[in-house]
C-alpha positions in Angstrom: 94.7 102.2 95.4 97.1 100.2 92.7 99.5 101.9 90.3 99.6 101.3 86.7 102.3 102.3 84.1 101.5 103.0 80.4 103.6 103.4 77.6 103.7 105.1 74.4 102.6 102.8 71.3 104.9 104.9 68.5 107.2 107.1 69.5 108.8 109.4 72.0 107.8 112.5 73.9 109.5 115.0 75.7 106.5 115.6 77.8 105.6 112.3 79.2 108.9 110.8 78.2 107.4 107.6 77.0 106.6 106.0 79.8 104.9 106.9 83.0 103.1 105.3 86.2 99.6 107.0 87.0 97.8 106.2 90.6 94.0 105.1 89.9 91.2 103.4 91.4 90.7 99.8 90.2 86.8 100.9 89.0 88.1 103.8 86.4 88.2 102.7 82.8 92.1 102.1 81.3 93.4 105.0 79.6 93.8 105.4 76.1 95.8 108.4 75.4 98.5 110.3 77.6 97.2 112.3 79.7 100.5 114.6 78.8 100.8 114.7 75.3 96.9 112.8 74.3 98.9 110.1 72.0 97.8 106.9 72.6 99.5 104.1 75.2 99.0 100.7 76.2 99.1 99.6 79.7 102.2 97.4 80.5 102.2 94.5 83.2 104.5 95.5 86.0 105.9 93.8 88.6 104.0 94.2 92.7 105.5 93.6 96.0 104.5 90.4 98.0 105.0 89.9 101.6 108.2 88.1 102.5 108.1 85.2 104.4 109.5 85.8 107.9 110.6 83.3 110.6 108.5 84.1 113.7 109.6 85.9 116.4 111.2 84.8 119.5 110.2 86.1 123.1 113.2 88.2 123.4 112.5 89.5 120.0 109.1 90.3 120.6 109.7 92.3 124.0 112.3 94.0 122.5 110.0 95.1 119.3 107.1 96.7 121.8 104.9 93.6 122.3 103.3 92.2 124.8 104.2 88.4 125.4 101.6 85.9 127.2 102.2 82.2 128.7 99.3 80.7 129.0 98.5 79.0 132.6 95.6 77.4 132.1 92.0 77.4 130.3 91.6 81.0 129.1 94.3 82.7 132.0 97.4 84.1 130.7 100.0 85.5 132.7 102.8 87.9 131.1 106.3 86.8 130.4 
């Protein structure tokens, strides 16, 4: 489920702090009022996390991480390294 950030359209609130984050299904309609103070809110454009491009693991690093490393010996045949 995605996280959505909202802020009050006007003023501040001691209940919600003027800004809050909710975890909601994408199929649900956008909020128009704060669930705590019932004042009008707007959805903010927030940042997102994307996977970091990593370099491939070396054979020794893969073994240290617990992976089984296989070497191709023939057509459809592999053996452990």
